[in-house]
N, C-alpha and C positions, 0 to 999 in steps of 0.2 A: 441561430443562437446556439450557444454551447453552455454546458453545466460548468460552473466555476467552483473554485474552492469554497467561496462564500456560500454558494447554493448547497454544497455538500454539508458544510458546517451547520447551516441553518436547519436542514431536514434532520440531521443527527440530533441537534439540540432540542427541537420541538418534539420529535418522536421519542427521544429519551425521557423527556418530561412526562409524556403521556404513559409510557410504559412504567416508569418509576411510580407515578401516581396511582396506577391501577394494579400493577403486579409486584411492585417493590424493586429494589436495586438488583443488579447482577446481570443485566441484559445489554449493557453498553457495547460490549465487543460484538455481539450479534448484529446490533444496529449499525455500527461502524462498518462491519464486513459487508452487510447488505448495501449500504450506501456506496462503498468503494466498487463493488461488483456492478451495481446498476449504472454507475457512471461510465463503465466501459461499453454499455449497450445503448444507453439513452442520452440524447444530446439536447433535447428541448427541456428546459427546467421544470415546467409543469408536469410533463410526462414522467420525468425523473422522480419527482416527489411522489407521484402516485405509485410508481414501480417500487421505490424503497419501502413505502408503507405496506403495499400489497405483499411484498416478499417477506417482511418481518411478520406481518399478520399470518401469512400462510405457514411460516415456520412454527409459530406458536400453536396454530391449529394442528398441523401435521405431527408435531412432537408431543402433543397433548400437554403442553405447558398450560394452556387455557384455550379450550376449543370454542369459546365464545368471545375471545378478546377482540376488541374491548366490548364488554357486555353492554347491551342497550339498557338504559335506565327504565324504560317503559316495558320492555319485554326481555328479561334477563336470560332467556334461553336462546337468544340469537345475538350476533355481534352487530356493532355499528360498522358502517363502511364509509370510506373516505371519498368525498365528491367535492372537487374544487376547494380542497384544503379545509373542508368541514366534515366532521364526524356526523353521519346521518343515520337515523333509523329508517331503513328502507320500507318497513312495514307501513308506517304512517307518514313517510316523507318529511320527517321533522329533523331539523338541524339541532344537534345536541351541544356541540362545542367546536371551536376551531382546532385545527391541528396544533398541539401544544397546550390545549386548554382543558384537557380531561382532569377530573378530580376523583379521589377515592370515594367509592360509594360506601355509605354506612352499612349497607346490607351485604357488601362483598369485601370483607377484610382481606388484606394482602396475605401472601403465603408466609408461613413461618419457616425460617431457615436456621 
């Protein structure tokens, strides 16, 4: 199987929603770049989605954009991790939302720009 244009557009759309809902606008280019780069390395669609999300999440952590993105609603000092296109709290193995389904937390307002 190979990653298609539709696969790339889908992961960009879903991840862009989650980032905008939790961090605000302004990260679409980083997401598109990660999706394009991962497509050169990964050919299985499910692996590709995981890699795009992992790369964007790692960039946010490494650049101190948000070191716990996306923050766990149960334990806000650690991030959620993507497993099977579900955002999961690894501490208690709870699925929080599907990829593309995150919402802004009332306790974590978005950044001001």
